[in-house]
C-alpha positions, 0 to 999 in steps of 0.5 A: 153765559149765566143769569148773572149776565141776563140780569146785569143786561136787564137791569141796565135796561130797566133803570131807563125803562121803569120811570118812564112806563110808571109816568105812563101807566094809569091804575085800574079805576076804584079803590083798591088795595095796592102793596108794592110787590118785593121782586122788581120788574128787572128780577121778574123779566130775568125770571121770564127770560132765564126760563126759555134758556134753562131747558125746561119745557113747563114754566111750573117745574122750573119755577118750583126745581130751579128757582126755589130751590138753587136760585133762592139766594140770588132772589130773596124776595121770591113769591109763590108760584100762584103769585108769580104766574099772576105777575107774567102779564105785568111783563108784557110792556117791558118785554116788548119794549126790551125786545124792541132794544135789543134787535141787531142792525142791519148789515147790508145783507139780511134773509126774512121767512115766516115761522108758523105757531100752533096753538092746539092741535088740529083735531081740537080746532072747532074746541079750542077757546083761549085764541077764538076770534084771534088766531086763524088757521093757515098752511104752511110747507108742513101742511096746515095748522091753527095759530100765528105766523112769526115773520123774521128778519135776520142779518148774516150773523143770525141776530134778530133785525125785525120780527112781527105776529100775524094771523095764520091765514097772512100772506107772507109778503104782507108785513114785508114793508113794515119789517123792511123800513131800517133794512138796506142792502139786499133781502133774500127769502123763498118762493112765497115773497114773490110778487112785482108790487113788492119788489117795487116798493122795496126797490124804490127804498134801495132794498133789492129782494132776492128769491128764487123763481117757480119753473112756470116763470122766465129765468133771470140772470142772477150775479154769482153771489147772489145764488150762493147767498140763496142757498145759504137760506137755511141760515134762517131755518137754523133760528127758527130750529133754535126758537122752537126747540131751544126757547120753546116759543111754540107750545099747545098749553096756553091758558090766557091770551097775555100768557101767550103773549109774554111767552113769545116775546120772552122767547125771541128776547131769550134768543138775543142772549144766546151766545152761539148763533148761525153765522155766515162768518162774514166781515163788515167789509165783505157784506158791505160789497156785496151789499152794494152790488147791482144796486 
């Protein structure tokens, strides 16, 4: 995978999105001098996405050491680093549309999990100001944290099907009805998604929620294939590992809310470009047969 492939995909999307976006975009009131930016929208999106695929952990080092030196010929109208930082919030709406465009279709088998995104250390909780009133304190399997939760739904091929950002104290079951609007077949999750009300809502839509039971609950017989797929829930854990360690979706150095959202969206879009995603290796016929079993 190279940057040309990313640029071609992003440019094809921008050719359809840019006219509609400019038609509904309204400038700020008042007389202002607005000089046209020589860096196109597709080039700006490509640089933001490529940062999360380059392996750099700091955008400043990435822009000054790689973009301004190795990629100068590919981007002849590069702005300075302070000007590029000012242009980042303008990519928020295009990244939202690009992420929605890059989501994969469901194949009948889906996995769901919620990943914590920390915005500061617990010791700096009371002095943190950037996300004051937006982020919340929550608890995950790794302990308490301050930030957001990222509920993610993937298919059996490891591709993103649905994603949503919620405060850290939100119950894992709350965003599931919205995330499961386009799903059918079976949805596998951990014990945090147990609930008769949620199961009933999803069952009425033709979607079966499959989870393990707690120790104080009565045992229910499950098909052998459902038990085997429950053991494959590590697939979505691998996706979370790639998002955090390879795509740099989480860090505690944000200085503005808008740029933090741009970083999260760009990391999610960058994951869709990754060629090697964790997969179960099932064919379309096998997934359809498993999804329609006992429905």
